[in-house]
N, C-alpha and C positions, 0 to 999 in steps of 0.2 A: 838396379834398382836396390836390389838386397843392401848393397854396397854404401850404396847413397843416404839408406836410409842408417845402416849404421855409422857411416861417418857422420850424421846430423845429432844422434843420439850420444855420441864417443864421452863428452864429459858426463852425462846421465848415467853409460855405463859405467865408465870408472869412477863416479861419485859412488855410483851402489855397490862396487868393488869393495872401494872403499869400509864404506858403513858395515859390509857385513862381514870381514877384517875386525873391523875395529868388536863386532858382536865375537867374533870366534876367538879373541884375546879377552874380550870381557866374561866369558861364559861356557865358550869352547864351542864345539860343533853344532849343539843343542839349539844355543841360542843363536849362531851363524843365521841357524835354520830356519828358527823363529822371525830373524828379521828379514830374511830374503820371501819367508810366508806373508808377513804382513805387508811388502813392500807390491806383492801380487795382487794382494787382496784390496789393497787401497787402488791400485789402478784400472783393476778389474770395474770396482764399484764405482770410477769416476769417469771412464773414459768419455758417458758421456758430457761430464760434464765440461769436456778438453775441447769438443764438440762446438759446446755451446760459451767455451771462453774463445774459441778461436772466430765465431762468426762477431763477438764486439771486438775482440783483438785487430783485427782486421781490418779495421776503421782508425786506430790507432798510429800516432808515428813512431818510426823507428825505434825513439828515444824511452818513450814510455813502452813497449814492447820488451826493451831491456831492463826497464826498472818494474816489469813483471816478473821477469825473469829472475831479478836481484833482489830486492825489497818485499817484492812478493812473496817469492819462497820463503824470505824470511820472518817475515806477517805469517804463512803458512804454516810454518812448523812451528815455529814458539807463539802465534798468537792464537789462530785457529785449531790447531792440533794439541798448545797445552793453557795457556794463560785464559783463553774463552772456556773450555771445560771446570778449570778452577772454580772462575766465575759463577758457571753455573751452579754448581755443588755449593760454592756461598749463599747465591742466591736462595736457591733451593732448600738449603739445611740452616739459613741462619748462624753456622760456626761463622769464628773468625778467620780473616784470611789466612794470618799465619797459622792455624791450625788445618787449614784445607791446605795451605803449603807443604806442610810437614808431612800431611797423608800423604798428597801426591808423591814424595820423594821416595816414602814409604813403603815397602815389599808389603804384599798382602793380596789372598785369593778375593775377588770380587764377589764371593757369594758369600765374604765374610762379616757381618756386621761391624761396619762402623769405619770401615776400609775405606780409601778414594772410589776403588771403583765401585764398591757397593752405594755409595753415595750418588755416583753419576749415574749408575743403574737402575736407580729409585728416581732419577730427576728424568728417565725414558719419556714419562707422557706428557713433558713440557715441551722436550727434545722434538719429538714427534710430532706434535702440535705445533712448534712454530717453525718448523722446517718443512713439513708436511703442507701448509699454506701459500708458505713462500714459494714451492716446489710448485703446486697446480697452479698456483697465478702466471705462474713462469710458460706453464705448460698449456692454460686455458688461453691464454691473451695471443699464442702462436695460433693454436689449432682453430681460435674460433677467427682467425683474420681471414680476409679473400689472398688468395695467391697466387699467380698464373699456373706456376708447376707444384701437383699435386701427388702423394706419395697411395694412401689408401684410399684413392678417390670418392668409391659406395662410401667411406665414412666419411671424411674431409669436407667433400663438398658440401654435402649438410650441414655437417656444425659449421663451417663458414658461412652459409647462408641464416644459421639460427642465430649467428656471431654478431649480426647486424644490428641486435638488440643492444642498448646501449649497456653499460655494467654488467653485462651476463655474465662474466666471468667472477666477476666478487659475489652475486647473488649464487653462483652456484658453489665456489668456494665456502659461503656462509652455510649452504646447507650441509656441503660436507663437516664443517667443522661444527654444527648442532648435533650430527649425528657420530661423529668422533666424541663428540662429550660424552651422549647417551651411553656410547658403548664401553667408556671407561670409568674407570671406580675411582678418577678424581674428577670430573668434569667441571669443578671452579678454575683447575688450576690447568686444565685442556684446553678452558674457554680465555683464560686470560693472555695462556701462551699464543693461541692459535689467533688472538685480536693482533698481538704483539707482531708475530709473521704476516698479518695482513697489512697492519701499516707500515712494517720495514719496508715490504713490496713495494708499495706507495709512494713513499719517499725515494727511493731508491730508482726507481724503473721512472715516476717524475722528474727527479733532476736528469735522470738520464737523458728521456725526450726533449727537456727543455736545453741541456746543452750537447744534445749529439750532434750527427750531420745532418746539414740541411737537403731535405732532398731534390730538391731545386737543383742546387751544386751539386749532388753525386751526380745526377743525371745529364749536365753539361759538361762533364769529365770524360764522361763515354763508357757505351758497357763493360770496359777491361778497366777502370781504373776505379778505385777507392779512396773518397774523399778523406783523408787523414786529420783525426781529432789531435790537438795541441791544449795547454792552457788547463783552463776550469774542465773543459770539455773533456778532456782525457782522464785528468782527475776522477772525476765522478762517473766516467766509464770504467778505470781502476776501483774504485771503490765499489763497482756493483757487482764487478769480477769477483771480489773479496766476500762480499757477501754470498754469494751464488756459491764462492769455496764453501764457505760456512756451512752453508747447508746440506750441503754432500759430505762434509768433514766428520758431522755429530756422527751418522751411522756407524763410518768406520772407527772411531775411536773408541764406540761403546763394544762393538763386535772386537777389537782389538782387547779392552778388559778382560774379552770371555776368553782369550788366547792366553794374556800374559798380565801380569799387574806392575810389572818393572816398568819406570817411565822413562829410563835411556833406551830398553828395548824397543816401545811405542815410536820414541822419536828417532830413532834409526830406522825401523821399517814405513811406518806413516809417512814422518815427516821427509827425513832425506830421500830416502828410492820412492816412496808415494805421488809425495806431493812434486819433487824434484822432474820426475818421468811425465807428470799430467801435465807439467809447464812444459816441456819437451814436446810433448806430442802436440800441444796445443800451437805452438811454435810452429812445428812441422808444418801441418796441418793450414795456417795460413800463408808459409812461405812456396808451400808444392801446390798452395792453390785448389785443393782434395776438394774443398765445400763447392767449388764449379766442376769440377770434375765428376764427383758422386754428386749428385744433385738432391737423390732422395737422405743422405744422410744426415741432414740438418732434423727432416723431417724424423729419422728415425730416434737421434736424441732424443730429441721433446719429446714422443711418444715413450719413449725409457724414463723420460723423467715425470712422463703425468704417470707410469705405473709406480715407480719409487715413491711418488706420491699417497698414491693408494695403498702400497703396502704401509709407507709410516702412518696412515690414519688404521688400516684394518689392524697393523701391530700393537694400537692401543688397549686389545682386545684379547688378542693371539698372538703367541709369540712367532715370529718369523724369521727362520734361517737366514743366516747372511750368504747362503749358497744360493739362495732363490733370489735374493735381491740381485746379487751380483750376476748372475745367467740369466734373468730377465734384461738388464739392460744390454749386455752381450747379445742375446739373440735378436733383440731388436736391433740393434747397431748394423749385425751382420747380414740382418734379412735387408737391410735397408742400403748393403753397399751391394750384394746382391744384384736386387730391383735397378740399379743405379747404372752397374753397369751392364745389364740386359737391355736399357735403355739406352745405353751408347752404342752396341751394335746393332741395335732397332733401325737408330737415328744415322749411323754411316752406313749400313746395308740399304738403306731408305736414298740417302745422298749417292750412294755407287749407282743404284738403279735410276733416279734422274738422270744422271750426267749421262 
């Protein structure tokens, strides 16, 4: 099993080693260590992202899965972890894009006024509000839905019942946004960014539903087969994946600037190692059928997303350490895996007893 995992992530491991080596030649052992630390941090923060991606990616054709690994990786590295933070600084500061690019390529502490890291940190209220609302709706729509298999039955069962109320997810998100604006020192910016996050979720999720797999067609293929998306359907699912990735990447980018303000080191750690491994893990989860084998894994990932959304909203008032954000998701994912293994053993024992 260990050998098969290594074989699947072979290219991710090789490219990660190259990234660390580039960091070594760029600035010695210390920079190489920073690249490795940022890569590990990104993977730990985004493992729940990989699980959610796998749920969507398993419906996409092999060709679109390859696009997710190639063009999707390029978008993740250049777009989500470099261009998007620059656009945020442009929007929140009003600075000229050329000036922001100059700041992004320059070195300087995030605590030093006038640096790119400083401006990005100052934009945290808007980032937290946008990402918090998008991820909160992703969590609520999942947890309010009635499903045959439930993990935390004592909590998920009553939530699925009250979830029958139409648009409850948006009502809860609206209340959370109001609370977030109330506790923030920048209520207007938080409200605007949060509303943009909600609208983005409605549009992207709506397009995903419109062009998503036909449930009746999926049922006709049998329980062990999945309807594959192509064309427009696959494109909008791909778009949905990229928006989810951006919501997860904001937190990692801000955390990275707390460690280093060098854009090359951040690109090597977050982009090359982190984003590549998240995608490699996503494809592995699909190919290995992990979501089917560990039935509570998807539940755990969504609870981790809900926790991240809550922490983002709370961060509007108090500073949340990166370790807390990362460990919360890891603990929930591990708990879901352990519960899944225990369930598989119970079912196997029951099957033996029945036979």
